[in-house]
N, C-alpha and C positions, 0 to 999 in steps of 0.2 A: 501529280507527284513526280512522274517520270520526267516531265519537262522542266520542273524546278531543279531536279537533281542534275540534269544536263546543263542547265544554266549555271549552277553553282560550280560544277566541274570546269566549265569553260572560263568562268570568272577567276577561279583559283589558278588555272594554267596561265591565263593572261597576266595576272598579278605576279606569278613566279617568273615569267619571261621578262617582264619589265624590271623586276628587282635584280635578277641575274644580269641583265643587260646593263643596268646602271652600275652594278658592282664591277663588272668587267671593264667598263669604260673608266671608272674611277681608278681601278687597279692598273689598267693599261697605260694611263697617262702619268702614273707615278705619284698621284696625289696622296696616296696612303703611306708614303715614305718607302715603299718597296721599289723593286726594280720596274723599269718601264718595258712595255711590250706593245709596239705599235699595232701588231696584229690583233691583240685583245682590245686595244682602244678602237679599232675599226669594227670588230665583230660585235662589241657591246651595243652600240646604237642600232645595229641591224636586228639584234635579238629584241631589244626594247621596242623597236618599231613594229616587229611582228606581234609583240604583246599588245601594243596599242591598237593595231589593226584588229586583233582578236576581240578586244574590248568593244570596238565599234560594231563589229559583226554580231557579237553576242547581244549587245543592247538593242540594236536594230531588229534582230530576230525576235527578241522577247517582246518588243513594242509592236511589231507587225503580226506576230503569231499569237 
């Protein structure tokens, strides 16, 4: 049960990072009609990439352990 709870927590964190990263990229490029901010457009993919990396680590850990 403890392992399942840790897996769910990691999966939720990873999904949150990916969603926030995608939104920051979208907002930073001005696609939403708002102002543009190149720093947010750069930071967004980094955050989303961390989320994807966490997904990979989480799935591999669950599969191997």
